[in-house]
C-alpha positions as CSV (number, residue, x, y, z in Angstrom):
1,X,-9.7,29.0,-49.4
2,X,-10.0,32.8,-50.0
3,X,-11.0,35.3,-47.3
4,X,-14.6,35.4,-48.4
5,X,-14.9,31.6,-48.3
6,X,-13.2,31.6,-44.9
7,X,-15.7,34.1,-43.5
8,X,-18.5,32.0,-44.9
9,X,-17.1,29.0,-43.1
10,X,-16.7,30.9,-39.8
11,X,-20.3,32.2,-39.8
12,X,-21.5,28.6,-40.5
13,X,-19.2,27.0,-37.9
14,X,-20.9,25.2,-35.1
15,X,-21.1,27.0,-31.7
16,X,-21.4,24.0,-29.4
17,X,-19.6,25.5,-26.4
18,X,-16.3,25.6,-24.8
19,X,-15.3,22.0,-25.2
20,X,-16.5,21.4,-28.8
21,X,-13.0,20.8,-30.0
22,X,-13.1,17.2,-31.1
23,X,-11.8,18.0,-34.6
24,X,-9.2,20.6,-33.6
25,X,-7.8,19.5,-30.2
26,X,-5.8,16.3,-29.7
27,X,-7.1,13.8,-27.1
28,X,-5.0,13.5,-24.0
29,X,-3.9,9.9,-23.4
30,X,-3.8,8.4,-19.9
31,X,-1.3,5.7,-18.8
32,X,-1.9,3.1,-16.2
33,X,-1.6,4.5,-12.7
34,X,0.7,1.8,-11.3
35,X,2.3,-1.4,-12.1
36,X,3.6,-4.0,-9.7
37,X,7.0,-5.4,-10.6
38,X,8.6,-8.6,-9.5
39,X,10.0,-8.7,-6.0
40,X,9.1,-6.1,-3.3
41,X,9.2,-2.8,-5.0
42,X,6.2,-1.0,-6.5
43,X,7.0,0.8,-9.7
44,X,4.8,3.8,-10.3
45,X,4.4,5.1,-13.9
46,X,3.8,8.7,-14.9
47,X,0.3,10.1,-14.5
48,X,-0.5,12.2,-17.6
49,X,-3.5,14.2,-16.3
50,X,-3.0,16.7,-13.5
51,X,-6.3,16.9,-11.7
52,X,-5.3,18.3,-8.3
53,X,-8.8,18.8,-7.0
54,X,-9.9,15.2,-7.4
55,X,-6.7,13.1,-7.6
56,X,-6.9,9.4,-8.5
57,X,-6.2,6.8,-5.9
58,X,-3.8,3.9,-6.5
59,X,-3.7,0.7,-4.6
60,X,-0.7,-1.6,-4.4
61,X,-1.6,-5.3,-4.9
62,X,-1.7,-7.2,-1.7
63,X,1.4,-9.3,-1.1
64,X,2.4,-11.7,1.6
65,X,4.4,-10.7,4.6
66,X,5.9,-13.5,6.5
67,X,8.2,-14.0,9.5
68,X,9.2,-16.9,11.8
69,X,10.3,-17.4,15.4
70,X,11.7,-20.2,17.5
71,X,12.0,-20.3,21.3
72,X,11.8,-22.6,24.3
73,X,11.0,-22.6,27.9
74,X,11.2,-25.1,30.9
75,X,8.1,-26.4,32.7
76,X,8.6,-28.0,36.2
77,X,8.1,-31.8,36.1
78,X,7.7,-31.7,32.3
79,X,11.0,-30.5,30.9
80,X,11.8,-28.3,28.0
81,X,9.1,-27.2,25.6
82,X,10.2,-25.8,22.2
83,X,7.9,-23.8,19.9
84,X,8.4,-22.8,16.3
85,X,5.9,-20.6,14.6
86,X,5.5,-19.0,11.2
87,X,3.0,-16.2,10.5
88,X,1.9,-15.0,7.1
89,X,-0.5,-12.2,6.2
90,X,-1.3,-10.2,3.1
91,X,-0.5,-6.5,3.3
92,X,-1.2,-3.5,1.0
93,X,-0.8,0.3,0.8
94,X,-3.4,2.6,-0.8
95,X,-2.0,5.9,-2.0
96,X,-4.1,9.0,-2.6
97,X,-2.1,10.3,-5.5
98,X,0.9,9.2,-7.6
99,X,2.1,12.7,-8.5
100,X,1.8,16.1,-6.9
101,X,2.7,19.5,-8.2
102,X,2.1,21.9,-5.3
103,X,4.0,22.1,-2.0
104,X,0.9,23.1,-0.1
105,X,-2.2,21.7,1.4
106,X,-3.4,20.4,-1.9
107,X,-0.3,18.2,-2.1
108,X,-1.0,16.2,1.1
109,X,-0.6,12.5,0.4
110,X,-2.8,10.1,2.3
111,X,-1.6,6.5,2.7
112,X,-3.8,3.7,4.0
113,X,-2.2,0.6,5.3
114,X,-4.2,-2.7,5.4
115,X,-3.7,-6.4,6.1
116,X,-6.0,-9.2,5.2
117,X,-6.2,-12.9,5.9
118,X,-3.5,-14.2,8.2
119,X,-2.5,-17.6,9.5
120,X,-0.1,-19.0,12.0
121,X,1.6,-22.4,11.7
122,X,3.4,-24.0,14.7
123,X,5.4,-27.0,15.7
124,X,5.6,-28.0,19.4
125,X,8.5,-30.2,20.6
126,X,8.3,-31.8,24.0
127,X,9.6,-35.0,25.5
128,X,10.8,-36.2,22.0
129,X,7.4,-35.7,20.6
130,X,6.3,-33.2,17.9
131,X,2.8,-31.6,17.5
132,X,1.9,-29.6,14.5
133,X,-1.0,-27.2,14.0
134,X,-2.3,-24.2,12.1
135,X,-4.8,-21.5,13.1
136,X,-6.4,-18.6,11.2
137,X,-5.2,-15.4,12.8
138,X,-6.0,-11.9,11.5
139,X,-4.0,-8.9,12.8
140,X,-5.4,-7.6,16.0
141,X,-7.3,-10.8,16.8
142,X,-6.8,-13.8,19.1
143,X,-7.0,-17.6,18.5
144,X,-7.1,-20.4,21.0
145,X,-6.9,-22.3,23.1
146,X,-5.2,-25.0,21.1
147,X,-4.8,-28.0,23.4
148,X,-2.4,-31.0,23.3
149,X,-1.8,-33.9,25.6
150,X,1.9,-33.7,25.9
151,X,2.3,-36.3,28.7
152,X,-0.1,-38.5,30.6
153,X,-2.6,-36.3,32.5
154,X,-0.7,-33.2,31.2
155,X,-2.2,-30.7,28.8
156,X,-0.5,-27.8,27.0
157,X,-2.8,-24.9,26.0
158,X,-1.7,-22.2,23.7
159,X,-3.3,-18.8,22.9
160,X,-2.2,-16.7,20.0
161,X,-2.5,-13.0,19.1
162,X,-0.6,-10.9,16.6
163,X,-0.2,-7.2,15.6
164,X,1.1,-6.0,12.3
165,X,2.8,-2.6,12.2
166,X,3.4,-0.3,9.3
167,X,6.7,1.6,9.6
168,X,7.1,4.3,6.9
169,X,10.1,6.4,6.1
170,X,9.2,9.3,3.8
171,X,12.3,11.2,2.6
172,X,11.4,14.6,1.4
173,X,8.1,14.9,3.3
174,X,6.7,16.0,6.7
175,X,6.5,14.0,8.9
176,X,9.4,11.9,7.9
177,X,8.4,8.8,9.8
178,X,5.2,6.9,10.7
179,X,4.8,3.8,12.8
180,X,1.4,2.4,13.8
181,X,-0.5,-0.9,13.9
182,X,-2.6,-1.7,10.8
183,X,-5.2,-0.8,9.7
184,X,-3.9,2.7,9.8
185,X,-3.9,6.0,7.8
186,X,-1.0,8.4,7.6
187,X,-0.8,11.8,5.8
188,X,2.4,13.3,4.5
189,X,3.1,16.8,3.0
190,X,5.8,16.7,0.3
191,X,8.6,19.2,0.4
192,X,10.5,17.8,-2.6
193,X,10.5,14.6,-4.5
194,X,9.3,12.0,-2.0
195,X,10.8,8.5,-1.7
196,X,8.6,6.4,0.6
197,X,9.6,3.0,2.0
198,X,7.1,1.1,4.2
199,X,8.1,-2.0,6.1
200,X,5.5,-4.2,7.7
201,X,6.5,-5.7,11.0
202,X,4.9,-8.7,12.6
203,X,4.7,-9.0,16.4
204,X,3.1,-12.1,17.9
205,X,2.1,-12.8,21.5
206,X,1.9,-16.4,22.8
207,X,0.3,-17.4,26.1
208,X,1.2,-20.9,27.3
209,X,-0.6,-22.8,30.0
210,X,0.3,-26.3,31.3
211,X,-2.1,-28.3,33.5
212,X,-1.5,-31.5,35.4
213,X,-4.7,-33.3,36.6
214,X,-6.5,-30.1,35.5
215,X,-4.4,-28.0,37.9
216,X,-2.4,-25.1,36.4
217,X,1.3,-25.7,37.0
218,X,2.7,-23.2,34.5
219,X,1.4,-20.1,32.9
220,X,3.4,-17.5,31.0
221,X,2.9,-14.9,28.2
222,X,5.6,-14.5,25.6
223,X,5.7,-11.2,23.7
224,X,8.0,-12.0,20.8
225,X,10.4,-9.7,19.1
226,X,8.7,-8.0,16.1
227,X,10.3,-8.9,12.8
228,X,10.0,-7.4,9.3
229,X,7.6,-9.3,7.0
230,X,7.6,-7.3,3.8
231,X,8.9,-4.0,2.4
232,X,7.1,-1.8,-0.1
233,X,8.8,1.1,-1.9
234,X,7.3,3.8,-4.0
235,X,8.2,7.3,-5.2
236,X,5.9,10.4,-5.3
237,X,7.4,12.6,-8.0
238,X,8.2,16.1,-8.8
239,X,6.9,18.7,-6.4
240,X,7.6,22.1,-8.0
241,X,10.3,24.0,-6.2
242,X,11.1,26.8,-8.6
243,X,12.0,30.1,-6.9
244,X,10.2,32.2,-9.6
245,X,7.9,31.8,-12.5
246,X,10.1,31.0,-15.5
247,X,10.7,28.3,-18.0
248,X,10.0,25.0,-16.2
249,X,11.1,21.5,-17.2
250,X,10.3,18.1,-16.0
251,X,12.2,14.9,-16.6
252,X,10.2,11.7,-16.6
253,X,10.8,8.0,-17.3
254,X,8.5,5.6,-19.0
255,X,5.5,6.9,-21.0
256,X,5.8,10.6,-21.8
257,X,3.5,13.3,-20.3
258,X,1.1,15.1,-22.7
259,X,0.1,18.2,-20.7
260,X,2.1,20.5,-18.4
261,X,0.1,21.6,-15.4
262,X,-2.0,24.7,-16.1
263,X,-1.1,26.4,-12.8
264,X,1.7,26.0,-10.3
265,X,2.2,27.1,-6.7
266,X,5.8,27.7,-5.7
267,X,7.2,26.9,-2.3
268,X,7.3,30.6,-1.4
269,X,3.6,31.0,-2.2
270,X,3.9,32.5,-5.6
271,X,1.4,31.2,-8.1
272,X,2.4,30.7,-11.7
273,X,0.1,30.4,-14.7
274,X,1.0,28.5,-17.9
275,X,1.9,30.8,-20.8
276,X,3.2,28.3,-23.4
277,X,3.9,24.6,-23.8
278,X,7.4,24.4,-25.2
279,X,7.0,20.8,-26.1
280,X,8.6,17.5,-25.3
281,X,11.8,15.8,-26.3
282,X,13.3,12.4,-25.7
283,X,16.4,12.0,-23.4
284,X,18.6,9.0,-22.8
285,X,16.6,8.0,-19.7
286,X,13.1,9.1,-20.8
287,X,11.4,12.4,-21.8
288,X,11.7,16.1,-20.9
289,X,8.7,18.4,-21.0
290,X,9.2,22.1,-21.0
291,X,6.7,24.9,-20.4
292,X,6.9,28.7,-19.9
293,X,5.1,30.3,-16.9
294,X,4.5,33.8,-15.6
295,X,3.5,35.2,-12.2
296,X,-0.3,35.1,-12.1
297,X,-0.3,38.5,-10.4
298,X,2.2,40.2,-12.8
299,X,-0.4,40.9,-15.4
300,X,-4.1,40.2,-15.8
301,X,-3.6,39.0,-19.4
302,X,-3.8,36.6,-21.0
303,X,-6.7,34.8,-19.4
304,X,-8.2,31.5,-20.2
305,X,-10.4,31.5,-23.3
306,X,-12.7,28.6,-23.8
307,X,-10.8,26.6,-21.2
308,X,-7.4,27.2,-22.8
309,X,-4.7,29.9,-22.0
310,X,-3.7,31.4,-25.4
311,X,0.0,31.3,-26.2
312,X,2.5,33.4,-28.1
313,X,4.1,30.9,-30.5
314,X,6.7,33.2,-32.1
315,X,7.5,35.7,-29.3
316,X,6.1,38.8,-31.0
317,X,3.8,39.7,-28.1
318,X,0.6,38.6,-30.0
319,X,-1.1,35.5,-28.7
320,X,-2.3,33.4,-31.7
321,X,-2.4,29.9,-30.2
322,X,-6.0,29.5,-29.0
323,X,-6.1,25.7,-28.8
324,X,-3.0,25.4,-26.7
325,X,-1.2,22.9,-29.0
326,X,2.0,25.1,-29.3
327,X,1.6,25.9,-33.1
328,X,-0.5,28.2,-35.2
329,X,-3.1,26.3,-37.2
330,X,-6.5,26.8,-38.7
331,X,-8.4,25.8,-35.5
332,X,-6.8,28.8,-33.8
333,X,-8.6,31.1,-36.2
334,X,-11.9,29.3,-35.7
335,X,-11.6,29.6,-31.9
336,X,-10.5,33.3,-32.1
337,X,-13.6,34.0,-34.2
338,X,-15.8,31.9,-31.9
339,X,-14.8,33.8,-28.7
340,X,-14.2,37.2,-30.4
341,X,-17.0,38.9,-28.5
342,X,-16.2,37.2,-25.2
343,X,-15.1,39.1,-22.1
344,X,-11.9,37.1,-21.9
345,X,-10.8,38.2,-25.4
346,X,-12.1,41.8,-25.2
347,X,-10.4,42.5,-21.9
348,X,-7.0,41.5,-23.4
349,X,-7.6,43.0,-26.8
350,X,-4.0,44.3,-27.0
351,X,-2.8,40.6,-27.3
352,X,-5.0,39.9,-30.3
353,X,-4.5,43.1,-32.4
354,X,-3.0,41.3,-35.4
355,X,-3.6,44.2,-37.8
356,X,-1.9,46.6,-35.2
357,X,-4.5,49.3,-35.6
358,X,-4.8,49.8,-31.8
359,X,-8.3,48.2,-31.5
360,X,-9.9,44.8,-31.9
361,X,-12.0,44.2,-35.0
362,X,-12.9,41.4,-37.4
363,X,-9.9,42.4,-39.6
364,X,-7.8,40.9,-36.8
365,X,-9.4,37.5,-37.5
366,X,-8.6,37.9,-41.2
367,X,-5.0,38.8,-40.4
368,X,-4.7,35.7,-38.1
369,X,-6.1,33.6,-41.0
370,X,-3.5,35.0,-43.3
371,X,-0.7,34.0,-40.9
372,X,-1.7,30.3,-41.0
373,X,0.8,28.6,-43.3
374,X,2.7,31.8,-44.0
């Protein structure tokens, strides 16, 4: 295509707005937010899209937490009573985001702990006789009385209640620990990569009552030792901790990321804006993504044009990459022409002076066209 034909194309190109780039911009692919592996650990995959204002939520699948106890006590004129119980409940953790980039208020992780269902099985042994039973028992509720005639004119009544606690250790976050009965909500602020382990503990309480001829001869409450029922582990990845705006790299396992974050906030409060995506390469353990950033206050240019920050692909100080794909191609010329009269381009005209005549004119569009494929 000659220059005349190119200009004819530009003047007839559709002007459907900022995001009319279906033919020139690659689609960003999304991976699943989380997968649940065999055993107790939750394996979190990489989240490809970085939407810090409205982060996605991810829920772990509910899994059973179970613990068992065995104890005995003596009742006057009855003898020894032995009780074996097993309690099982389904537990889950809901996480507000899988990945965070800013060590500030926007990075706060919210974790919601829940338990559903719940049932208690028991075996009573007294005077060489066994009694078995099962009662539904949700965390925080009570069940009973359950009554048995253990001897002539002698009844045993049992009342059950249970609490489930979520105990979280969050390495790399503030606060570091959390321990509350479920349902519960906890918030953590990451200070580095965060490794989170939550253990669900079960704590039953048994109240026993023995009556002879309907007269209470024994009554006692047993608060049993809480025991771990299930452990869930997850990792919240890669809070940015650079000390200055420079080349940034990220290592990830599993599916590769497609976009570096457009903007970063450093631990010291400095805000960095994306200048250039340096691309992605494979490593023995996954992928590495590199991008170049600058201090957002160091210069007012470049600014976003059509939702994309133009990049300098060859380091000559001129910004020719208008679609943000890291290379110069024909769509960059189309976008330059489309936004030529925009305030974003005009206020940074020195970055787009491709004919180097000290001003911005349509000849700069032609010069950028000539660069394509050269």
